[in-house]
C-alpha positions in Angstrom: -80.2 -51.2 -55.4 -79.6 -52.2 -51.8 -82.4 -53.5 -49.6 -81.5 -51.2 -46.7 -78.7 -48.9 -45.6 -77.1 -51.6 -43.5 -75.6 -53.4 -46.5 -72.9 -52.4 -48.9 -72.7 -48.8 -47.8 -69.3 -48.2 -49.2 -69.7 -50.0 -52.5 -70.9 -46.8 -54.1 -68.0 -44.7 -52.9 -65.7 -43.4 -55.6 -62.0 -44.4 -55.7 -61.0 -40.9 -54.6 -63.3 -41.1 -51.6 -62.0 -44.6 -50.6 -58.5 -43.3 -50.7 -59.4 -40.4 -48.6 -61.0 -42.7 -46.1 -57.8 -44.3 -45.2 -55.9 -41.1 -44.5 -55.4 -41.2 -40.8 -54.4 -37.7 -40.2 -55.7 -34.7 -42.1 -54.7 -31.1 -41.6 -57.2 -28.3 -42.1 -58.0 -28.0 -45.8 -58.5 -25.2 -48.4 -61.5 -23.2 -47.4 -63.6 -22.0 -50.3 -66.9 -20.9 -48.7 -69.1 -21.0 -45.7 -69.4 -24.8 -45.6 -67.1 -26.2 -48.2 -63.4 -26.7 -48.9 -61.6 -27.7 -52.1 -61.3 -31.2 -50.7 -65.0 -31.5 -50.1 -65.7 -30.0 -53.5 -63.5 -32.7 -55.1 -65.6 -35.4 -53.3 -68.9 -33.7 -54.5 -67.6 -33.7 -58.1 -66.9 -37.4 -57.9 -70.3 -38.1 -56.3 -72.0 -36.2 -59.1 -70.4 -38.7 -61.5 -70.5 -41.9 -59.5 -72.6 -41.4 -56.4 -73.5 -42.0 -53.6 -76.6 -40.0 -53.5 -76.5 -39.3 -57.2 -79.7 -41.2 -58.0 -82.5 -42.4 -55.8 -81.8 -45.6 -53.9 -78.1 -45.9 -55.0 -77.3 -46.4 -51.3 -80.3 -48.1 -49.8 -84.1 -48.2 -49.9 -85.5 -44.7 -50.2 -82.0 -43.0 -50.0 -82.3 -39.7 -51.9 -81.1 -38.9 -55.4 -79.8 -35.5 -54.3 -77.8 -34.9 -57.4 -80.8 -35.7 -59.7 -82.9 -33.2 -57.8 -80.2 -30.6 -57.9 -79.9 -30.9 -61.7 -83.6 -30.7 -62.1 -83.9 -27.6 -60.0 -80.9 -26.0 -61.7 -82.4 -26.5 -65.2 -85.8 -25.2 -64.0 -84.1 -22.1 -62.7 -82.1 -21.6 -66.0 -85.4 -21.7 -67.9 -87.0 -19.0 -65.8 -84.6 -17.2 -63.4 -87.0 -14.5 -62.3 -89.4 -17.2 -61.0 -87.3 -17.3 -57.8 -87.5 -13.6 -57.1 -89.4 -12.3 -54.1 -91.1 -8.9 -54.3 -91.0 -8.4 -50.6 -93.1 -5.6 -49.1 -94.8 -4.1 -52.2 -96.7 -1.5 -50.2 -95.0 1.7 -48.9 -96.2 0.9 -45.3 -94.7 -0.9 -42.4 -94.8 -4.7 -42.5 -96.8 -6.0 -39.5 -96.7 -9.4 -37.8 -98.6 -12.0 -39.8 -98.7 -10.0 -43.0 -99.0 -12.5 -45.8 -95.9 -11.4 -47.7 -93.5 -14.3 -47.0 -91.8 -16.2 -49.8 -93.1 -19.7 -50.5 -91.5 -22.2 -48.2 -89.6 -23.8 -51.1 -88.7 -20.5 -52.8 -85.0 -20.1 -53.4 -84.3 -23.8 -53.9 -83.8 -23.5 -57.6 -81.4 -20.5 -57.5 -79.4 -22.2 -54.7 -79.2 -25.4 -56.7 -78.3 -23.7 -60.0 -75.4 -22.0 -58.2 -74.4 -25.4 -56.7 -74.5 -26.9 -60.1 -72.1 -24.3 -61.4 -69.8 -25.0 -58.5 -69.7 -28.7 -59.4 -69.6 -28.4 -63.2 -68.2 -25.0 -64.0 -71.0 -24.3 -66.5 -71.0 -20.5 -66.6 -74.5 -20.3 -68.0 -75.8 -21.1 -64.5 -73.4 -18.8 -62.8 -74.3 -15.9 -65.0 -78.1 -16.5 -64.5 -77.6 -16.7 -60.7 -75.4 -13.5 -60.7 -78.0 -11.6 -62.6 -80.9 -12.7 -60.5 -79.1 -12.0 -57.2 -78.3 -8.5 -58.4 -81.9 -8.0 -59.5 -83.1 -9.1 -56.1 -80.7 -6.7 -54.3 -82.4 -3.7 -56.0 -85.9 -4.9 -55.5 -87.7 -2.1 -53.6 -89.6 -4.5 -51.4 -86.5 -6.3 -50.2 -84.5 -3.2 -49.2 -84.2 -3.9 -45.5 -82.9 -0.3 -44.9 -86.2 1.2 -46.1 -87.8 2.2 -42.8 -91.1 3.1 -44.6 -91.6 -0.6 -45.3 -89.3 -2.4 -42.9 -89.9 -0.5 -39.7 -87.9 -1.1 -36.6 -91.1 -2.0 -34.7 -91.2 -5.4 -36.4 -89.5 -7.6 -33.9 -89.6 -11.1 -32.5 -90.4 -14.3 -34.4 -93.9 -14.3 -35.8 -94.6 -14.9 -39.5 -93.4 -13.6 -41.8 -90.0 -13.0 -40.0 -88.5 -16.4 -39.9 -89.9 -17.5 -43.2 -88.1 -14.6 -44.8 -84.8 -15.6 -43.3 -85.2 -19.2 -44.5 -85.5 -17.8 -48.0 -82.6 -15.4 -47.4 -80.4 -18.3 -46.3 -80.9 -20.0 -49.6 -80.1 -16.8 -51.4 -76.9 -16.5 -49.3 -75.8 -20.0 -50.2 -76.4 -19.4 -53.8 -74.2 -16.3 -53.5 -71.6 -18.3 -51.6 -71.3 -20.9 -54.4 -70.6 -18.2 -57.1 -69.1 -15.4 -55.0 -65.4 -16.1 -55.8 -66.1 -15.7 -59.5 -67.9 -12.4 -59.3 -66.4 -8.9 -59.9 -65.4 -6.8 -56.9 -68.3 -4.4 -57.8 -70.8 -7.3 -57.7 -69.5 -8.6 -54.4 -69.7 -5.1 -52.9 -73.4 -4.8 -53.9 -74.3 -8.2 -52.7 -72.3 -8.1 -49.5 -74.0 -4.8 -48.6 -77.5 -6.2 -49.3 -76.9 -9.4 -47.3 -75.4 -7.5 -44.4 -78.3 -5.0 -44.3 -80.7 -7.9 -44.2 -78.7 -9.6 -41.4 -78.6 -6.5 -39.3 -82.3 -6.0 -39.6 -83.2 -9.6 -38.6 -80.6 -9.8 -35.9 -82.1 -6.7 -34.3 -85.5 -8.4 -34.3 -84.1 -11.2 -32.2 -82.1 -8.9 -30.0 -85.1 -6.7 -29.1 -87.2 -9.7 -28.3 -84.6 -11.2 -25.9 -84.0 -7.8 -24.3 -87.5 -7.9 -22.9 -86.0 -10.5 -20.5 -82.4 -9.3 -20.3 -82.1 -5.6 -21.3 -78.3 -5.6 -20.8 -77.6 -8.9 -22.5 -75.2 -7.2 -24.9 -73.0 -6.1 -22.0 -73.1 -9.7 -20.7 -75.3 -8.7 -17.8 -77.8 -11.5 -17.0 -78.7 -10.3 -13.5 -80.7 -7.2 -14.6 -84.2 -8.4 -15.6 -86.5 -6.7 -18.0 -90.2 -5.8 -17.6 -91.3 -9.1 -19.1 -89.0 -11.4 -17.1 -91.8 -12.8 -15.1 -92.4 -16.5 -15.8 -95.7 -18.3 -16.0 -95.6 -21.1 -13.4 -99.2 -21.9 -12.9 -100.2 -22.5 -16.5 -98.7 -22.6 -19.9 -100.1 -20.1 -22.4 -98.0 -21.4 -25.3 -98.1 -25.1 -26.2 -97.7 -27.6 -23.3 -96.3 -27.5 -19.8 -94.1 -30.5 -20.1 -91.7 -31.9 -22.8 -93.1 -35.4 -22.5 -95.1 -37.4 -19.9 -93.7 -36.6 -16.5 -91.1 -34.6 -18.3 -89.3 -31.3 -17.9 -91.5 -28.5 -16.8 -91.2 -25.6 -19.2 -92.3 -22.0 -18.7 -92.9 -19.2 -21.2 -89.4 -17.9 -20.6 -87.9 -20.9 -22.3 -89.7 -20.1 -25.5 -87.7 -17.0 -26.2 -84.9 -19.2 -27.6 -87.0 -21.1 -30.2 -86.7 -22.5 -33.6 -87.9 -19.3 -35.3 -85.5 -17.0 -33.6 -82.8 -19.6 -34.2 -83.5 -19.5 -37.9 -83.1 -15.7 -37.9 -79.9 -15.6 -36.0 -78.4 -18.5 -38.0 -78.8 -16.3 -41.1 -77.3 -13.3 -39.4 -74.4 -15.3 -38.1 -73.6 -16.8 -41.4 -73.6 -13.4 -43.1 -71.3 -12.1 -40.3 -68.8 -14.9 -41.1 -69.0 -14.2 -44.8 -68.4 -10.5 -44.6 -66.3 -10.6 -41.4 -68.6 -8.5 -39.3 -67.7 -8.8 -35.6 -71.1 -7.6 -34.3 -73.0 -10.2 -36.2 -70.6 -12.9 -35.2 -70.8 -11.9 -31.5 -74.6 -11.9 -31.5 -74.9 -15.3 -33.2 -72.5 -16.8 -30.6 -74.4 -15.0 -27.8 -77.7 -16.6 -28.9 -76.1 -20.0 -29.0 -74.8 -19.8 -25.5 -78.0 -18.3 -24.1 -80.0 -21.1 -25.8 -77.8 -23.8 -24.2 -78.1 -22.2 -20.8 -81.7 -21.1 -20.8 -83.6 -23.5 -23.1 -81.8 -26.9 -22.9 -82.6 -29.2 -20.0 -79.9 -31.1 -18.0 -80.2 -34.3 -20.0 -79.7 -32.4 -23.3 -83.4 -32.2 -24.2 -84.3 -29.0 -26.1 -87.4 -27.2 -24.8 -89.0 -27.3 -28.3 -90.0 -30.9 -27.5 -93.0 -29.2 -25.8 -94.6 -28.8 -29.3 -96.2 -32.3 -29.2 -99.9 -32.5 -29.8 -102.4 -35.3 -29.0 -102.5 -36.4 -32.6 -98.8 -35.4 -33.2 -96.9 -36.8 -30.3 -93.7 -36.6 -32.3 -94.1 -33.0 -33.5 -91.9 -31.7 -30.7 -89.1 -33.9 -31.9 -89.5 -32.5 -35.4 -89.5 -28.9 -34.1 -86.5 -29.4 -31.8 -84.5 -30.7 -34.8 -84.9 -27.3 -36.5 -83.5 -25.4 -33.6 -80.7 -27.9 -33.0 -79.9 -27.8 -36.7 -79.6 -24.1 -36.8 -77.1 -24.2 -33.9 -75.1 -27.0 -35.5 -74.9 -25.0 -38.8 -73.5 -22.0 -36.8 -71.0 -24.2 -34.9 -69.7 -25.7 -38.1 -69.4 -22.3 -39.9 -67.5 -20.8 -37.0 -65.2 -23.8 -36.7 -64.3 -23.5 -40.4 -62.8 -20.1 -39.7 -60.8 -21.5 -36.8 -63.2 -20.7 -34.0 -64.2 -24.0 -32.3 -65.9 -22.5 -29.3 -69.5 -23.5 -30.1 -68.5 -27.1 -30.7 -66.7 -27.1 -27.4 -69.0 -24.9 -25.3 -70.3 -26.6 -22.2 -72.3 -25.4 -19.3 -74.1 -26.6 -16.2 -76.0 -23.4 -15.8 -79.7 -23.4 -16.4 -82.8 -21.2 -15.9 -84.5 -21.3 -12.5 -88.2 -20.7 -12.8 -88.4 -19.4 -9.3 -85.7 -16.7 -9.5 -85.5 -15.7 -13.1 -81.8 -16.2 -13.1 -79.3 -18.9 -14.2 -78.4 -21.4 -11.5 -76.6 -24.8 -11.5 -79.0 -27.4 -12.8 -76.9 -30.4 -13.7 -75.5 -31.3 -17.0 -73.0 -30.5 -18.4 -74.9 -29.4 -21.5 -73.2 -29.1 -24.8 -74.0 -29.4 -28.5 -72.9 -33.0 -28.7 -75.1 -33.9 -25.8 -78.1 -32.2 -27.4 -77.6 -33.9 -30.7 -77.1 -37.3 -29.1 -80.2 -36.9 -27.0 -82.2 -36.0 -30.2 -80.7 -39.0 -32.0 -81.7 -41.5 -29.4 -85.4 -41.2 -30.3 -84.6 -42.5 -33.8 -83.4 -45.9 -32.6 -85.5 -45.9 -29.5 -82.6 -45.7 -27.1 -84.9 -43.3 -25.4 -88.6 -44.1 -25.3 -90.8 -41.2 -24.1 -94.4 -40.2 -24.8 -95.7 -37.0 -26.2 -98.5 -36.5 -23.8 -99.4 -35.1 -20.3 -102.2 -37.7 -19.8 -101.6 -40.8 -17.7 -104.1 -42.6 -20.1 -101.8 -42.1 -23.0 -98.5 -42.8 -21.2 -97.1 -46.2 -22.5 -99.4 -46.1 -25.5 -97.3 -46.9 -28.6 -99.3 -44.4 -30.6 -97.8 -41.6 -28.3 -94.2 -42.6 -28.7 -91.9 -39.7 -29.6 -89.7 -40.4 -32.7 -89.2 -39.8 -36.4 -92.5 -41.4 -37.2 -95.7 -39.9 -36.0 -97.6 -43.1 -35.3 -101.2 -41.7 -35.4 -101.0 -40.6 -39.0 -97.8 -42.2 -40.3 -96.1 -38.9 -41.0 -92.3 -39.5 -41.1 -89.3 -37.2 -40.9 -85.6 -37.5 -41.6 -84.8 -34.5 -39.4 -81.6 -36.1 -38.1 -80.1 -34.7 -41.3 -80.6 -31.3 -39.8 -77.6 -31.8 -37.5 -75.6 -34.4 -39.4 -73.0 -31.8 -40.7 -71.7 -31.4 -37.1 -70.6 -35.0 -37.2 -67.7 -34.0 -39.5 -66.3 -32.5 -36.3 -67.5 -35.0 -33.8 -66.8 -38.1 -35.9 -69.2 -40.1 -33.7 -70.0 -43.6 -35.2 -73.3 -43.7 -33.3 -74.5 -40.4 -34.8 -73.5 -41.7 -38.3 -75.5 -44.9 -37.7 -78.5 -42.7 -36.8 -78.5 -40.5 -39.9 -77.8 -43.5 -42.1 -80.5 -45.4 -40.2 -78.2 -48.4 -39.8 -78.5 -48.6 -36.0 -80.7 -51.4 -34.6 -84.4 -50.5 -34.2 -84.3 -47.6 -36.7 -87.1 -47.1 -39.1 -85.9 -47.2 -42.7 -85.9 -43.9 -44.7 -89.5 -42.9 -45.7 -90.3 -42.7 -49.3 -91.5 -39.1 -49.0 -90.2 -37.4 -45.9 -92.4 -34.8 -44.3 -91.1 -31.3 -44.1 -92.1 -27.7 -43.3 -92.6 -27.1 -47.1 -89.1 -27.7 -48.6 -87.4 -30.7 -50.0 -87.0 -33.3 -47.3 -83.3 -34.0 -47.8 -82.0 -30.4 -47.7 -81.3 -30.0 -44.0 -82.5 -27.4 -41.5 -85.3 -25.4 -43.1 -84.2 -26.5 -46.6 -81.1 -24.4 -46.8 -78.7 -26.9 -48.4 -78.8 -28.5 -51.9 -78.6 -32.0 -50.4 -77.1 -32.9 -47.0 -76.3 -36.6 -47.6 -74.7 -35.8 -50.9 -72.6 -33.0 -49.3 -71.9 -34.3 -45.8 -73.0 -37.9 -45.5 -70.3 -40.5 -44.8 -67.4 -38.0 -45.1 -66.3 -38.2 -41.4 -62.6 -38.9 -41.3 -62.2 -38.1 -45.0 -62.1 -34.3 -44.7 -61.1 -31.9 -41.9 -62.1 -28.4 -42.7 -61.2 -26.8 -39.4 -58.1 -24.6 -39.3 -55.5 -24.7 -36.6 -56.1 -28.4 -35.7 -55.7 -31.8 -37.2 -58.3 -34.6 -37.4 -56.5 -36.4 -34.6 -56.8 -33.4 -32.3 -60.6 -33.6 -32.5 -60.5 -29.8 -32.7 -59.4 -29.3 -29.2 -56.7 -26.8 -30.0 -58.5 -23.8 -31.6 -56.6 -21.2 -33.4 -56.8 -17.9 -31.6 -59.5 -16.1 -33.5 -61.6 -15.2 -30.5 -64.5 -12.9 -31.1 -64.3 -10.3 -28.5 -67.2 -9.5 -26.2 -68.6 -13.0 -25.8 -70.0 -13.8 -22.4 
């Protein structure tokens, strides 16, 4: 064991990974799925044998044993595959907001990890069990998202259970992705259709919500305002009025592009990439750009920072990580099909609370700036306070960061966006997610989450983010049309038409 992540980081790397590290120029590699190439799979197979992130603390204090957990989940799934199934809406009536039908927050972890275990080991027992369960789920009456008796078009926006369902769906999608190439054409047709129908349903829920503000958004018209465009400037009806003490003033308008809608559109965009559906891809990219323009402040601060509370000054940082993570997942997935636009998109446009339109507000704003801003709370490069009271400003108990001082709750939510650093190759960002930068807290023994395993990325969608993406910057380059030395600045011409 190593006392902390600042020592002997690379001693646990396999010989193969070490050799890859010294390759100075890598061309785009062999794409196998939404977020993995053959070259990444080779590294994962070595890590499953030798680490790092095979067993707990094989890198540093409290570093996760991702592979141990994956194996445990996979075996649990194999012993009872139907335990992961979701019955959906069991009544023949329309689902309403806040109906208590959502899957458990951790549901889907076991089928996802069983599929990943097959990907790593080739053990077909796990593949067959995953296949059978996915096909059974696809014919479950309550999860038929084309059934307008149960899944009415009036269910829109982001309340429960909407985004909780798409978190579960995303785990199902990744389980499918890990076994998809080995399934029959008939099975792929069935599952492609089921996932696409789900994606179209949940994308519509997001679209209708935003159209309350911009009814012609799908025609790239951001001058025509909807009936609900008015902003609240005298008081805040949701959460707080400022992102931090003396911080950015937020209004209800900003909240349209929130972590819940981001979760829904992330799933829809990933399905669009998998089944090559232009509409879903367009809408995912549209949301990303709207978010950057409307809901990110000039210094890169995401509006979700307003979610602080008096006893949870760091809660906004945790919520912001979810939204940022969803956008990073989309940027990476698009880049892996040769479309670098979301990694490269930059804007100085922002939302004016007085006019209801986008005006120059500083910046420029881009994904790297947003991620870097979020990272700086981990090592205290930025010190701000989650409060609107002068009496709490400057109080160490109100500092925003990965540890909520009043109750000791600790997060590792920088792992939500760490996959993007394969593209950016930023040493500072790596030092943050490894917690090696000065003034970083060490990894917590039991990271706080929204109900899923703490080391599984944004909303618990991955088997293990450090095992999969940690410390592989410069060792792989999964982005077609460029080389690692280009930094992705020469995208292949796969432009999705219709993007604003």
